[in-house]
C-alpha positions as CSV (number, residue, x, y, z in Angstrom):
1,M,-31.0,3.5,20.2
2,L,-29.4,0.2,20.5
3,A,-27.0,1.1,17.5
4,S,-26.2,4.3,19.3
5,F,-25.1,2.4,22.3
6,A,-22.9,-0.1,20.3
7,V,-21.0,2.8,18.7
8,A,-20.5,4.6,22.0
9,T,-19.0,1.4,23.4
10,A,-16.8,0.3,20.5
11,S,-13.1,-0.1,21.2
12,P,-11.0,3.0,20.7
13,A,-9.5,4.1,17.3
14,V,-6.1,3.0,16.3
15,A,-3.9,6.2,16.2
16,T,-1.9,6.8,13.0
17,A,0.6,9.4,11.7
18,S,-2.3,11.5,10.5
19,P,-4.9,11.9,13.2
20,A,-7.6,13.0,10.5
21,V,-7.1,9.6,8.3
22,A,-7.9,6.3,9.7
23,A,-5.7,3.4,9.3
24,V,-6.1,1.7,6.0
25,T,-7.5,-1.9,5.9
26,C,-4.9,-4.5,5.2
27,G,-5.2,-7.5,3.0
28,P,-7.8,-6.2,0.4
29,S,-8.1,-8.2,-2.8
30,A,-6.8,-6.6,-6.1
31,P,-8.1,-7.6,-9.5
32,D,-5.5,-8.1,-12.1
33,Y,-6.4,-5.1,-14.4
34,D,-2.8,-4.0,-15.2
35,P,-0.8,-5.9,-17.9
36,G,2.2,-3.7,-17.1
37,S,5.3,-3.6,-14.7
38,A,7.2,-1.0,-12.8
39,Q,10.6,-0.6,-11.4
40,A,11.6,0.1,-7.7
41,V,12.9,3.7,-7.7
42,N,13.6,6.8,-5.5
43,Q,16.2,4.9,-3.4
44,V,16.2,5.7,0.2
45,S,19.5,5.5,2.0
46,G,19.6,2.5,4.5
47,Y,16.8,0.4,2.9
48,S,17.3,-2.3,0.5
49,G,14.2,-1.4,-1.2
50,P,10.6,-0.2,-0.9
51,A,8.4,-2.2,1.5
52,M,5.8,-4.6,0.0
53,R,2.9,-4.7,2.5
54,T,-0.3,-6.7,3.1
55,G,-2.4,-3.3,2.2
56,P,-1.8,0.2,1.0
57,G,-0.4,1.6,4.3
58,G,2.4,1.8,6.7
59,N,0.1,0.0,9.4
60,C,0.0,-3.1,7.3
61,Q,2.4,-6.0,7.8
62,L,5.7,-5.9,5.8
63,L,6.0,-8.9,3.4
64,T,9.2,-8.3,2.0
65,R,11.3,-5.5,0.3
66,V,11.6,-5.1,-3.5
67,P,15.4,-4.4,-4.2
68,W,16.1,-1.1,-5.8
69,G,16.1,-1.4,-9.7
70,N,14.0,-4.7,-9.6
71,W,10.7,-4.9,-11.3
72,V,7.2,-5.8,-10.0
73,T,4.2,-6.9,-12.1
74,L,1.2,-4.7,-11.4
75,N,-2.4,-5.4,-10.8
76,C,-4.1,-2.2,-10.0
77,Y,-3.9,0.7,-7.5
78,R,-5.9,2.0,-4.4
79,F,-5.6,5.1,-2.4
80,G,-3.7,4.6,0.9
81,D,-1.4,6.3,3.2
82,T,0.5,9.3,1.6
83,V,4.3,8.8,1.1
84,N,6.1,11.9,0.2
85,G,3.0,13.5,-1.5
86,V,1.8,10.4,-3.4
87,S,-1.4,8.8,-1.8
88,T,-1.9,5.7,-4.2
89,W,-0.5,2.2,-3.8
90,S,-0.2,-0.5,-6.3
91,A,-1.0,-4.1,-6.0
92,A,2.0,-6.1,-7.3
93,H,3.7,-9.4,-7.7
94,Y,7.5,-9.9,-6.8
95,G,9.5,-12.9,-5.9
96,G,6.6,-15.1,-5.2
97,Y,4.8,-12.4,-2.9
98,F,1.5,-10.6,-3.7
99,G,1.4,-7.2,-1.7
100,W,1.1,-3.4,-2.0
101,V,3.8,-0.9,-2.8
102,S,3.6,2.9,-2.5
103,D,3.5,4.3,-5.9
104,Y,6.1,6.9,-4.9
105,Y,8.6,4.1,-5.1
106,L,7.4,2.6,-8.5
107,S,8.5,3.9,-11.9
108,G,5.6,5.8,-13.8
109,R,3.9,6.0,-10.3
110,G,2.7,2.4,-10.5
111,S,-0.5,1.1,-12.0
112,N,-2.7,3.2,-14.1
113,Y,-5.8,1.1,-13.3
114,A,-8.0,1.5,-10.3
115,C,-8.9,-1.5,-8.2
């Protein structure tokens, strides 16, 4: 009974672009499984490159942008927010940053290794 009470009084859920999907967890670790790299592709007008974030979702903090055509070193992938029909994000290294980039914006659709 106590567990039911705690759940009933918990803070409200965070709204996301898709009400059926909860916000992703930002900052998850990512093992270095993938020896490969990928290039920033699918250029979007008005942006200098795809966002690298602290987790695999748009709700996660922006770390930097990977300039179009530049390469990232891959670690592995996780499922996260869907971007143009692609729901995986790769953990990657770029310019001294470690973060997550939607696989929609990576050549070869990012990492082939699950985290």
